[in-house]
N, C-alpha and C positions, 0 to 999 in steps of 0.2 A: 263670522262668529257673532252670536247674540249675547251681549253681556252689558249689564248696566253699570259696570265699574271700570273706570278708566284705568286703574292699575292692571286689571286682567288683559284689557285690550292692548296696553303697552307690551306686555309679555307675549301674548299669543295672537293678537289681531292680525289679519291679513294673509296669514299663512296656516292652512288647515290641511296637513299631510293625510293622504289616504293610506289604506293598508299597504305596508311594505315600503312607503315613501320616506325620505329622509325627515327626521324630527326637526332638524334645523333647516331653515330656508337655504337652499344652495345658490351659488352664483351662476346665473345663466349667461356664461361668457361667450356669447355668439351675437354676431351682427345680423344674422338672418335665421330663417326658420323653414322647414320643409312642409310642402303640402302635396296632396295626392292628385289634385286637378287644377287646371288653369282657370276653370270657372270659379273655384273657391278663391283663388288669389284675386281674380277680378272683383269678386264681392267684397273682399277686404278693402281694396282700393276704392271702391265705390261706397264704403262705409255701410254696406248691407249686412255684413257679418262682422262679429267680434273676434279678435285674435291678434297675434303678433306676426308682422312680416318683415319688419326692419327695425332695429334698435333705435334709430333716430326718432322714431314716433312712440315706440313702446317696447317694453322688455319684461319678461316675467318677474325678474328681481325687482325692477322698479315698481311693477304693479302691486307687489305685496306691500311695499312701503306706502304707496298711494291709498290702498285700501285701508291700511292701519291708520293713517293720518286722517283720512276722511271720517272714519268712525270716531276717532278721538275728538275731532272738531265738531262732529255732528253734521257733516256735509253729504252731498249726494255723489261727489267724486273729487278726485285730486289729480294733479300732474306734476311729476318731478322735473326739475331742470338742472342744468349744470352748475348753477350758483344761485344764491339769494337774489343777486342783481338781475339775473336772467328771469327769475320768477316775477319781479316787479315789472320788468320790461314786457314780458309776455302779457301780463294783466292789462297794462296801459295800452299796448298796441293792439290787443283784442278789442278794447272798448273805443279807442280813439283813432281817428285819421286826421291827415293834414287839414288845418282849418278848425280843429276842435280845441277844447279847453277843459282843464279840470282844476279843482280846489284841493290844496293839501295843507296839512298842519305844518308849521314851520319848523317845529322841533322834531326833526327826523335825522337819520343817519346821513353824514356828509356826503358819502357816495351817492345816495339817493337824491340829495339836493342837486348835485351836479348832473345826475341823469335827467332830472326834471327840468332844470334851469338852463342847461346847455344842450345835451344831446337831443332830448325830445323837441326842444325849441328848434333845432336845426331841421327837424322832420315836419315842422309846421304845427306842432302841438304845444300849446301855451299853458302855463300854470299860474295860479294866484295862491300865495302862502298866507295862511292865517294862524293865529296863535292857538295852541292845543286847547287852551281854556276859553276859546271864543264863545260869545253868546250866540244864540240862535240869530239874533239880528246881525251880528258881526259876520256870521257864515253866509247868511243870505245875501248880504251886500257884496260878497265875493263872487256870486253866480253871474253868469252870462247866458244868453239864449243858447250858445253852442257848448255849455258845460256838459260833460259826459260822465263825470265821477268825482267822488271825494275820497281822499286818501289820509291815513294817519297810522301811527304806531301806538300799540297798546301801551307800552312803556318805551319812551324814546331813547334812542342810542346817540350820544352818551348823557343827554340832558336829564333823562329819567323823568320827564313829564308824563303824567298818566293821562291818557285820552279820555274825554267823557264820551264814550261810545254811543250812548243812547241820544245824546244831543246831536252828534254828527250824523247819526242814522236818520234821526227825525227830519232834519233839514235836507239831507240827501233825498229822502223819499218824497218829501213835499215838492221837490223839483224833479221827481221821477228818474233819478239816477242812482246807481249802486254806491255803497260805502265799502271801500277796501281797507282792511286793517292788517298791518304787518304785526303778527303775534309772536315774533321770534323770541323776545326775552321772557315772557311769562310761559310760553308753550301752552298747549291745551290742558295740561295738568293743573295750571293755576288760573287760567282764564279761557273761556270759549266765547269769543266775540259774537258768534252767531246768536248766542243766547240773549244779546243785547241789541240786536238789530242789524249787525253788519251782514253784508251779502257775499263777500269774497275775502278769504283770509290767505296771506302769504307768509312764507317762512324762509329764512336763511337756515337750511337744515345743518349747515357747517357749524352752527352754534350748539345750543343745549340738545337738540334732537340727536345729532351724532354724539356730542359730548366729550369727545376725546381728541379733538383736533386732528383727525386723520382723513376726513371725507368732505371734499367740497360739494355743495349742492343747494338746491332751493326747491320750493314746492308752492303750488297754487291750489287752494281748496275752494270749492264752489258750494254755497249753501243750498243752491237750488230754489231759493225762495223769492228771488227778484223776478217780477213779472215783466219780461221783455216786451211782450205784446201790448200790455196796458201802457207801458212807458212811452211807446210811439217815437222814441228817439234813437232806436237801434235797428234800422231796417236790415242791416247785414245779418241779424238773427232771425228776422221775421219774413224776409223775402228770398227768393231763389238764388243760390250761390252758383254761378256759372262754372266754377272750378270743380264742382261735384255735381254736374248735370242737372242743375236746378234744385238740388236739395235744400229744404228749408229747415234750419236747425231746431226751431222751437216745435216744428211738427214732427221732425224725425226723432228728436232726443228729449222733448219735453223739459223737465226741470233741469237736466244736465246740458242744456244747449250751450251755455257758456264754456264750460270746461272741455266739451267736445271740440267746439270751434277753436279754442286756444291751442289744442293739441294738433288738430288736422290742418290748421293754417299756420300758426306761429312756429310750433315746433317743427312741422314739416318744412317750412321755408327758411327759418333762421338756423335750425339745427342745433339749438342749445340743449341737447339731450344729456342725461346723467350717464355716467359709466356704470355698468352692471355691478362692478366691485364696490363703487361708492354707495350704491343702493344697499348692497349687503352690509357694508359697515354702518350705514345709517340705521338700518333695521336692528343690528346688533346693539347700537347705542340706545335705541328707543326702548329696548326690553328693560332697561333700568332707569328710564327717564323719571318715572314717579318717585323712585327712591333718591335719585340724585338731586331732583329739584327741591325735595324737602330739606336736604342737608345744605344745599347752596343757600337757601333762604335763611336757615337757622344760623349758618356761619356769618352771613352778610349782616344779619341782624346784630349779632355779637360784635363784629368788627365796626359797624356804623356807631354803635353805642360807645365803644372805645374811643373812636376818632372824635365823636361829638364833645368829649370831655378833655381832649388833649390840647394843651396851650399852643402847640406848633400848627394847629389846624385852624384855618380862618372860618371855614364853614364846611358842612356836610350835606350832601343832597342824596338821600336815600328814601324812596317812597314808603318803606316799611317803618320808618321812624314815627312816633307819635307827634313829633314836631314838624312833620313834613306838611308843606302847603297842600299836597294832594291826599292827605290822610283820609278825608271823607270819600274821595274817589277809590282809594285802596279798599276801604271797607265795603264798598258797593261792588267793585269789579274783581278784586284780588284778595279776598278774605284769608286765603291759605298762604299767601305770600306774593312777593312781586318778582324777584330774581335774585341773582347773586352779584349784580353790578352796583357799584357805589362810585359817585363822583364827590371829590373833595378839593378844597383849595388849600395850598400850602403857604403859610405865612412867609413872605419874602419874594413872592412872584415867581417868574419862570426859572431863575437861577436856583432858588430854593427847591422848587419842584424837581428839577433835573438832579440836584445833589441827593434829594431824598430817594428818587428812583434808582440812582447808581449805587446807593448804599444797601439796597435790599439784597437778600441772599436767597431766601426761600421763594419769595414772589419775584417772577421773572418779567423782564421787559420784552413783550411780544406784541406783534401787530395782529392781535386776535383777542377774542373775548368769549366767555360763556363755555368753557370746558372744565374738566375735572381739577386742573392745576391752576393755582392762584397766579394772576398776572397784573401788570400795570402798564399804562401807556399815558403819554401826554398828547391828548387829541389835537390841540392847536397846531402842533409841529408834525403830526403824523396823519392820522386818518381823515382829519378835517382841514389840512393845510391848504387845500385848494379853494377854501372859502375866504371871503374878505373879512376884515375885522368887524364890519357891520353885520355880516351874516353870522359870524361866530357869536357876537353878543346877542343876537336875536334868539339863538338856541341855547344860550346860557353857558358858553364856553369862554373862559377867560384865561389870561396867561398863566395863572397859578393853578388852573384846573388839571387834576389827575384823575384818571378813570381806573378804578380798581375792579378786577373781575375775581370775586372770591370763590375758590375751588372747594373741594370736598376734603381737604386735609383736616387735621384737628384744629379747631378754632384757636386754641391756646398757642399753637405753634405759628399760626398766621399772625396773630396779634403780637407775639414776641418779636417777629421779624420786623413788623411795622414799628414797633416801639424802639428797637435799636437803630433803625434808620432815622427816625425822628429826633432821636437823642442828640445827634451831632449837628442839628440845624442851628 
């Protein structure tokens, strides 16, 4: 579909039914597909022909979401995975091998910190963490001769630091490596990192893209703009691959070399494929993404303003506030809004934070974020409990920190619930 408007792509991108076909994308609930000749199947396995032959690699339902998301982000292709964590893993393992190194913003999701600092380390891949507001000189100092990538989150979970994408991209490209940006919180409706120099975008589609907390999933999107040949750091893209009879990805697939390699090697070998039903549910959620993100942002702005004035609140961290330290970056990268997530500190520390959460009625305690229902969580004792006190402090999580995910209910009802819970502290 050719459309200059993201709203229209959200609704109709990816699925273009022909005469007599279903108006709504169906669920292709099949692990395998029929072909008329063994020669055709052989061409599929040799990557000489396009098509689906096993859902571990691709499926028509997933393909619709991949096309829609690639169009929304402005990329040449996308790949769905079974989770956001799988999308991050797929990206790093496509770019790095044992003995390699990459640079990451320190202010990122706790599970990703553990993936980088523990699991990938066991595979011989090392990481250096830098502040998300690092200067060019600070970033450059983190590089090594074996550095293969730079990573950051557009809006960090849960610290909500805004990444200076252009600065990170400038330094990454000066060192001939790609910039990977996790765009889960803003979604392409609010920010398109490729427009600011990012090369690869990832998502936990389980969050705003699905939007209803029903479908686990992740996605990798390739901008198609990184020059793998000129970099001279990625021979696996520019030299023959023996597992595909000497195929060279940059020669066979051009701008889409990265996303093809991620699919035909990582997804093939690791098997972190999405379920067709989850792809269907994700697509259904994305049809209203542009509407929901606007409501999430407006509600969060109202809640953040209320919390900022409440005496029981020690501090409020929301990039959309005029008082935010990242206000200038928000104006540059996120002028339509940031997301629906707010961090705040409850006066009285951890005990007061727990009492506040237990007193909420409309806002529920759940280990999730970024769906239509308002929720709350204490990151230090849940999603980020695997981190040390030093690591928690480095990404802005303190004992009194509470993460609120503001849904699309009426703002007055959300605020009333927060107000009654704070009243008893």
